[in-house]
ZAZA-409615 format. One record per residue (C-alpha): residue number from 0; residue in three letters; chain; x, y, z. Coordinates in nm, 4 decimals, decimal comma. Example, Ala and Ser with C-alpha at 12.3 -4.5 7.8 and 13.67 -1.06 7.14 Angstrom:
REM residues 2
seq / type / mol / px / py / pz
0 / ALA / A / 1,2300 / -0,4500 / 0,7800
1 / SER / A / 1,3670 / -0,1060 / 0,7140
This chain:
REM residues 269
seq / type / mol / px / py / pz
0 / UNK / A / 12,7391 / 17,0562 / 20,5679
1 / UNK / A / 12,8477 / 16,7961 / 20,3191
2 / UNK / A / 12,9147 / 16,4365 / 20,3984
3 / UNK / A / 13,2859 / 16,4850 / 20,3198
4 / UNK / A / 13,3229 / 16,7772 / 20,5718
5 / UNK / A / 13,1411 / 16,5756 / 20,8321
6 / UNK / A / 13,3713 / 16,2726 / 20,7682
7 / UNK / A / 13,6810 / 16,5056 / 20,8008
8 / UNK / A / 13,5616 / 16,6459 / 21,1272
9 / UNK / A / 13,4926 / 16,3020 / 21,2649
10 / UNK / A / 13,8366 / 16,1891 / 21,1605
11 / UNK / A / 13,9913 / 16,4947 / 21,3238
12 / UNK / A / 13,7969 / 16,4280 / 21,6469
13 / UNK / A / 13,9383 / 16,0811 / 21,6561
14 / UNK / A / 14,2827 / 16,1535 / 21,5471
15 / UNK / A / 14,4560 / 16,0946 / 21,8823
16 / UNK / A / 14,2861 / 15,7684 / 21,9323
17 / UNK / A / 14,3490 / 15,6587 / 21,5722
18 / UNK / A / 14,7197 / 15,7247 / 21,6115
19 / UNK / A / 14,7445 / 15,5330 / 21,9375
20 / UNK / A / 14,5349 / 15,2527 / 21,7660
21 / UNK / A / 14,7836 / 15,2487 / 21,4631
22 / UNK / A / 15,0839 / 15,2357 / 21,6866
23 / UNK / A / 14,9342 / 14,9580 / 21,8982
24 / UNK / A / 14,8422 / 14,7634 / 21,5809
25 / UNK / A / 15,1999 / 14,8055 / 21,4410
26 / UNK / A / 15,3522 / 14,6736 / 21,7694
27 / UNK / A / 15,1174 / 14,3719 / 21,7681
28 / UNK / A / 15,1588 / 14,2866 / 21,3940
29 / UNK / A / 15,5352 / 14,3143 / 21,3771
30 / UNK / A / 15,6766 / 14,3554 / 21,7329
31 / UNK / A / 16,0433 / 14,2840 / 21,6198
32 / UNK / A / 16,0383 / 14,5352 / 21,3218
33 / UNK / A / 16,3571 / 14,7447 / 21,3226
34 / UNK / A / 16,6231 / 14,8694 / 21,0704
35 / UNK / A / 16,6691 / 14,7287 / 20,7309
36 / UNK / A / 16,8991 / 14,4644 / 20,8463
37 / UNK / A / 17,0513 / 14,3755 / 20,5196
38 / UNK / A / 17,4077 / 14,4180 / 20,3884
39 / UNK / A / 17,4985 / 14,7072 / 20,1591
40 / UNK / A / 17,6868 / 15,0495 / 20,1675
41 / UNK / A / 17,6807 / 15,2151 / 20,5043
42 / UNK / A / 17,8735 / 15,3044 / 20,8054
43 / UNK / A / 17,7353 / 15,0710 / 21,0676
44 / UNK / A / 17,8677 / 14,7243 / 21,1393
45 / UNK / A / 17,6026 / 14,4570 / 21,0874
46 / UNK / A / 17,7607 / 14,1013 / 21,0967
47 / UNK / A / 18,0518 / 13,8857 / 21,0220
48 / UNK / A / 18,0323 / 13,6220 / 20,7472
49 / UNK / A / 18,2621 / 13,3735 / 20,5856
50 / UNK / A / 18,4945 / 13,4867 / 20,3099
51 / UNK / A / 18,3852 / 13,3520 / 19,9601
52 / UNK / A / 18,5384 / 13,3169 / 19,6278
53 / UNK / A / 18,5191 / 13,6678 / 19,4569
54 / UNK / A / 18,5210 / 13,8702 / 19,7823
55 / UNK / A / 18,7626 / 14,1629 / 19,8154
56 / UNK / A / 19,0359 / 14,0552 / 20,0462
57 / UNK / A / 19,0583 / 14,4174 / 20,1779
58 / UNK / A / 18,7245 / 14,3456 / 20,3607
59 / UNK / A / 18,8651 / 14,0655 / 20,5659
60 / UNK / A / 18,8775 / 14,1419 / 20,9242
61 / UNK / A / 19,2211 / 13,9863 / 21,0156
62 / UNK / A / 19,1887 / 14,0202 / 21,3854
63 / UNK / A / 18,8574 / 13,8285 / 21,3911
64 / UNK / A / 19,0069 / 13,5752 / 21,1625
65 / UNK / A / 19,3094 / 13,5206 / 21,3838
66 / UNK / A / 19,3170 / 13,1836 / 21,5428
67 / UNK / A / 19,0295 / 13,0659 / 21,3347
68 / UNK / A / 19,0520 / 12,7950 / 21,0537
69 / UNK / A / 18,8601 / 13,0477 / 20,8166
70 / UNK / A / 18,8394 / 13,4026 / 20,7124
71 / UNK / A / 18,5675 / 13,6468 / 20,8220
72 / UNK / A / 18,4310 / 13,9536 / 20,6450
73 / UNK / A / 18,2792 / 14,2512 / 20,8126
74 / UNK / A / 17,9394 / 14,3470 / 20,6608
75 / UNK / A / 17,7766 / 14,6860 / 20,7009
76 / UNK / A / 17,4105 / 14,7479 / 20,7192
77 / UNK / A / 17,2380 / 14,8938 / 20,4152
78 / UNK / A / 17,1551 / 15,2529 / 20,4830
79 / UNK / A / 16,9997 / 15,3761 / 20,1589
80 / UNK / A / 16,6418 / 15,4906 / 20,2273
81 / UNK / A / 16,3524 / 15,3805 / 20,0144
82 / UNK / A / 16,0785 / 15,6111 / 19,9225
83 / UNK / A / 15,7281 / 15,4630 / 19,9794
84 / UNK / A / 15,3985 / 15,6426 / 19,8838
85 / UNK / A / 15,0754 / 15,5396 / 20,0596
86 / UNK / A / 14,7509 / 15,5915 / 19,8838
87 / UNK / A / 14,4011 / 15,5782 / 19,9885
88 / UNK / A / 14,1396 / 15,5359 / 19,7007
89 / UNK / A / 13,8672 / 15,7314 / 19,8563
90 / UNK / A / 13,5076 / 15,7836 / 19,7481
91 / UNK / A / 13,1612 / 15,7824 / 19,8962
92 / UNK / A / 13,1325 / 15,4027 / 19,8974
93 / UNK / A / 13,4268 / 15,3821 / 20,1409
94 / UNK / A / 13,1797 / 15,5086 / 20,4112
95 / UNK / A / 12,9872 / 15,1942 / 20,3973
96 / UNK / A / 12,9538 / 14,9585 / 20,7006
97 / UNK / A / 12,6909 / 14,6957 / 20,7253
98 / UNK / A / 12,6594 / 14,6935 / 21,1030
99 / UNK / A / 12,7156 / 14,9794 / 21,3631
100 / UNK / A / 12,9777 / 14,7533 / 21,5458
101 / UNK / A / 13,2051 / 14,7459 / 21,2415
102 / UNK / A / 13,4346 / 15,0128 / 21,1225
103 / UNK / A / 13,3705 / 15,1674 / 20,7839
104 / UNK / A / 13,5903 / 15,0615 / 20,4996
105 / UNK / A / 13,7590 / 15,3925 / 20,5105
106 / UNK / A / 13,8215 / 15,3787 / 20,8808
107 / UNK / A / 13,9783 / 15,0359 / 20,8539
108 / UNK / A / 14,1926 / 15,1397 / 20,5506
109 / UNK / A / 14,3168 / 15,4517 / 20,7263
110 / UNK / A / 14,4143 / 15,2474 / 21,0313
111 / UNK / A / 14,6009 / 14,9890 / 20,8200
112 / UNK / A / 14,7752 / 15,2626 / 20,6329
113 / UNK / A / 14,8877 / 15,4551 / 20,9361
114 / UNK / A / 15,0035 / 15,1377 / 21,1151
115 / UNK / A / 15,2037 / 15,0392 / 20,8082
116 / UNK / A / 15,3483 / 15,3838 / 20,8058
117 / UNK / A / 15,4576 / 15,3381 / 21,1653
118 / UNK / A / 15,6266 / 15,0111 / 21,0809
119 / UNK / A / 15,8031 / 15,1470 / 20,7816
120 / UNK / A / 15,9154 / 15,4840 / 20,9593
121 / UNK / A / 16,0384 / 15,2674 / 21,2444
122 / UNK / A / 16,2556 / 15,0721 / 20,9925
123 / UNK / A / 16,4055 / 15,4088 / 20,8700
124 / UNK / A / 16,2179 / 15,4266 / 20,5297
125 / UNK / A / 16,0861 / 15,7554 / 20,3914
126 / UNK / A / 15,7094 / 15,7566 / 20,3720
127 / UNK / A / 15,4705 / 15,9857 / 20,1860
128 / UNK / A / 15,0903 / 16,0228 / 20,1625
129 / UNK / A / 15,0844 / 16,0344 / 19,7823
130 / UNK / A / 15,0021 / 16,3678 / 19,6432
131 / UNK / A / 14,9645 / 16,5249 / 19,9986
132 / UNK / A / 15,2981 / 16,5148 / 20,1727
133 / UNK / A / 15,6703 / 16,4793 / 20,0667
134 / UNK / A / 15,8554 / 16,1715 / 20,1795
135 / UNK / A / 15,8955 / 16,2041 / 20,5690
136 / UNK / A / 16,1236 / 16,0411 / 20,8233
137 / UNK / A / 16,1517 / 16,0766 / 21,1984
138 / UNK / A / 15,9270 / 16,0441 / 21,5082
139 / UNK / A / 15,6914 / 16,3332 / 21,4049
140 / UNK / A / 15,6144 / 16,1940 / 21,0540
141 / UNK / A / 15,3215 / 15,9692 / 21,1589
142 / UNK / A / 15,1370 / 16,2523 / 21,3021
143 / UNK / A / 15,2013 / 16,4694 / 20,9981
144 / UNK / A / 15,0729 / 16,1880 / 20,7636
145 / UNK / A / 14,7515 / 16,1530 / 20,9718
146 / UNK / A / 14,6995 / 16,5149 / 20,9736
147 / UNK / A / 14,7182 / 16,5300 / 20,5988
148 / UNK / A / 14,4016 / 16,3158 / 20,5751
149 / UNK / A / 14,2298 / 16,6008 / 20,7397
150 / UNK / A / 14,4162 / 16,9153 / 20,6187
151 / UNK / A / 14,5019 / 16,7923 / 20,2776
152 / UNK / A / 14,8150 / 16,9190 / 20,0873
153 / UNK / A / 14,9942 / 16,9173 / 19,7659
154 / UNK / A / 15,3157 / 16,7404 / 19,7123
155 / UNK / A / 15,5025 / 16,5989 / 19,4056
156 / UNK / A / 15,4759 / 16,2151 / 19,3747
157 / UNK / A / 15,8169 / 16,0355 / 19,3443
158 / UNK / A / 15,7685 / 15,8253 / 19,0229
159 / UNK / A / 16,0221 / 15,5792 / 19,1382
160 / UNK / A / 15,8637 / 15,5235 / 19,4833
161 / UNK / A / 15,6986 / 15,1960 / 19,5703
162 / UNK / A / 15,3195 / 15,2563 / 19,6086
163 / UNK / A / 15,1014 / 15,0685 / 19,8685
164 / UNK / A / 14,7233 / 15,1387 / 19,7735
165 / UNK / A / 14,4198 / 15,0852 / 20,0046
166 / UNK / A / 14,0689 / 15,0810 / 19,8820
167 / UNK / A / 13,7804 / 14,8568 / 19,7835
168 / UNK / A / 13,8595 / 14,8595 / 19,4077
169 / UNK / A / 13,5062 / 14,7789 / 19,2964
170 / UNK / A / 13,5379 / 14,9572 / 18,9667
171 / UNK / A / 13,4601 / 14,7552 / 18,6648
172 / UNK / A / 13,8190 / 14,7190 / 18,5349
173 / UNK / A / 14,0851 / 14,8083 / 18,8002
174 / UNK / A / 14,4166 / 14,9407 / 18,6726
175 / UNK / A / 14,7279 / 15,0044 / 18,8950
176 / UNK / A / 15,0226 / 15,2190 / 18,7704
177 / UNK / A / 15,3239 / 15,1942 / 18,9780
178 / UNK / A / 15,6888 / 15,0586 / 18,9974
179 / UNK / A / 15,7072 / 14,6969 / 19,0777
180 / UNK / A / 15,7484 / 14,5883 / 19,4390
181 / UNK / A / 15,4486 / 14,7681 / 19,5919
182 / UNK / A / 15,1074 / 14,6395 / 19,6993
183 / UNK / A / 14,7301 / 14,6760 / 19,6834
184 / UNK / A / 14,5105 / 14,6151 / 19,9747
185 / UNK / A / 14,1335 / 14,5456 / 19,8903
186 / UNK / A / 13,9134 / 14,6359 / 20,1893
187 / UNK / A / 13,5551 / 14,5077 / 20,1883
188 / UNK / A / 13,2704 / 14,4924 / 20,4344
189 / UNK / A / 13,1539 / 14,1347 / 20,4967
190 / UNK / A / 12,8125 / 14,2000 / 20,3621
191 / UNK / A / 12,9897 / 14,2837 / 20,0357
192 / UNK / A / 13,1515 / 13,9602 / 20,0480
193 / UNK / A / 12,8746 / 13,7290 / 20,1673
194 / UNK / A / 12,5412 / 13,8936 / 20,0594
195 / UNK / A / 12,3537 / 13,7979 / 20,3660
196 / UNK / A / 12,0285 / 13,9496 / 20,2599
197 / UNK / A / 11,7008 / 13,7789 / 20,2187
198 / UNK / A / 11,3313 / 13,8746 / 20,1747
199 / UNK / A / 11,2348 / 14,2105 / 20,0395
200 / UNK / A / 11,5308 / 14,4535 / 20,0357
201 / UNK / A / 11,5835 / 14,8029 / 19,9045
202 / UNK / A / 11,9516 / 14,8779 / 19,8273
203 / UNK / A / 12,0446 / 15,2389 / 19,8370
204 / UNK / A / 12,2767 / 15,3911 / 19,5767
205 / UNK / A / 12,5357 / 15,6516 / 19,6115
206 / UNK / A / 12,4866 / 16,0174 / 19,5281
207 / UNK / A / 12,2316 / 16,0228 / 19,2502
208 / UNK / A / 12,2202 / 15,6504 / 19,1748
209 / UNK / A / 11,8718 / 15,4991 / 19,2017
210 / UNK / A / 11,7498 / 15,2464 / 19,4633
211 / UNK / A / 11,7378 / 14,8951 / 19,3650
212 / UNK / A / 11,4454 / 14,6705 / 19,4926
213 / UNK / A / 11,4568 / 14,2971 / 19,5330
214 / UNK / A / 11,1406 / 14,1087 / 19,6215
215 / UNK / A / 11,3416 / 13,8051 / 19,7171
216 / UNK / A / 11,7140 / 13,9128 / 19,7753
217 / UNK / A / 11,8298 / 13,5540 / 19,8421
218 / UNK / A / 11,7470 / 13,4712 / 19,4752
219 / UNK / A / 12,0367 / 13,7142 / 19,3984
220 / UNK / A / 12,2915 / 13,5698 / 19,6297
221 / UNK / A / 12,4649 / 13,3098 / 19,4134
222 / UNK / A / 12,5004 / 13,5460 / 19,1232
223 / UNK / A / 12,6304 / 13,8210 / 19,3432
224 / UNK / A / 12,8883 / 13,6047 / 19,5087
225 / UNK / A / 13,0165 / 13,4944 / 19,1799
226 / UNK / A / 13,0354 / 13,8438 / 19,0533
227 / UNK / A / 13,2261 / 13,9589 / 19,3732
228 / UNK / A / 13,4743 / 13,6618 / 19,3458
229 / UNK / A / 13,5294 / 13,7760 / 18,9857
230 / UNK / A / 13,6013 / 14,1305 / 19,0951
231 / UNK / A / 13,8459 / 14,0255 / 19,3474
232 / UNK / A / 14,0216 / 13,8058 / 19,0927
233 / UNK / A / 14,0219 / 14,1142 / 18,8507
234 / UNK / A / 14,2068 / 14,3015 / 19,1270
235 / UNK / A / 14,4667 / 14,0316 / 19,1799
236 / UNK / A / 14,5341 / 14,0245 / 18,7938
237 / UNK / A / 14,5540 / 14,3942 / 18,7662
238 / UNK / A / 14,8205 / 14,4005 / 19,0609
239 / UNK / A / 15,0182 / 14,1188 / 18,9105
240 / UNK / A / 15,0404 / 14,3030 / 18,5806
241 / UNK / A / 15,1752 / 14,5919 / 18,7551
242 / UNK / A / 15,4161 / 14,3924 / 18,9645
243 / UNK / A / 15,2295 / 14,4522 / 19,2830
244 / UNK / A / 15,1248 / 14,2110 / 19,5569
245 / UNK / A / 14,7612 / 14,1855 / 19,6111
246 / UNK / A / 14,6070 / 14,1428 / 19,9619
247 / UNK / A / 14,2464 / 14,1174 / 20,0711
248 / UNK / A / 14,0988 / 14,2383 / 20,4052
249 / UNK / A / 13,7435 / 14,2065 / 20,5503
250 / UNK / A / 13,6393 / 14,4733 / 20,8051
251 / UNK / A / 13,5118 / 14,1955 / 21,0375
252 / UNK / A / 13,8554 / 14,0471 / 21,0631
253 / UNK / A / 14,1317 / 14,1391 / 21,2945
254 / UNK / A / 14,3524 / 14,4026 / 21,1237
255 / UNK / A / 14,6813 / 14,2702 / 21,2675
256 / UNK / A / 14,6726 / 13,9686 / 21,0322
257 / UNK / A / 14,6491 / 14,1972 / 20,7268
258 / UNK / A / 14,9047 / 14,4316 / 20,8468
259 / UNK / A / 15,1561 / 14,1558 / 20,9251
260 / UNK / A / 15,1020 / 13,9853 / 20,5837
261 / UNK / A / 15,1430 / 14,3246 / 20,4155
262 / UNK / A / 15,4665 / 14,4129 / 20,5986
263 / UNK / A / 15,6084 / 14,0715 / 20,5272
264 / UNK / A / 15,5256 / 14,1003 / 20,1609
265 / UNK / A / 15,7035 / 14,4228 / 20,1424
266 / UNK / A / 16,0015 / 14,3135 / 20,3257
267 / UNK / A / 16,0391 / 14,0150 / 20,0828
268 / UNK / A / 16,0176 / 14,2556 / 19,7829
């Protein structure tokens, strides 16, 4: 049995709990999330506002304006649905956790992805798991997105959709290709950030990569921390070049803060 099959089976076994955790996290991070709540073409009334120069007088609500010293316009809520593609940049390194009490980078990334999907679906957006599902809406969509991690799937990616990508992005020169307005969320284990090792250490590689032995690991700490800081800056710069918001999350930090920051950044965009 390959490690990938084992990971899929583990994810499948924990899917109900994962969905519950994602829904709970979405509620904690953005308890007031609801529809788009911005003016635009649509059928539903949203709010009144004062008449301004340049407004079409046919939009004046004369009954509401009667007896007042100013004119009021009726605004409708925008109903055009956005298409948002969620991406997990998955590889063997995403299995890493430095302590048994911590989630792996993959587990935390999937939790954040599904919790964000819950918020977006609640707001009426169309959400896809990039390359695996078409854009989905409705109450059943979250479970379909979660199941796609296990069962896979093939679907065309909307080239105009906003993309939110999750991963550790530790490649030498990260590059992001997406329409502006999306986000990248770099998820790292605390040991990858802090390098807490000392004494003689043997660092295992992935797949066929060789082991690396350090006689005094603490002698490597300063150089490592400078390198990981430079890597994080490379992710930020690559995201900015693509018009994306770059966010960072450690797996020992509460996920609600990262999700709230991500949702706010997307709402602002």
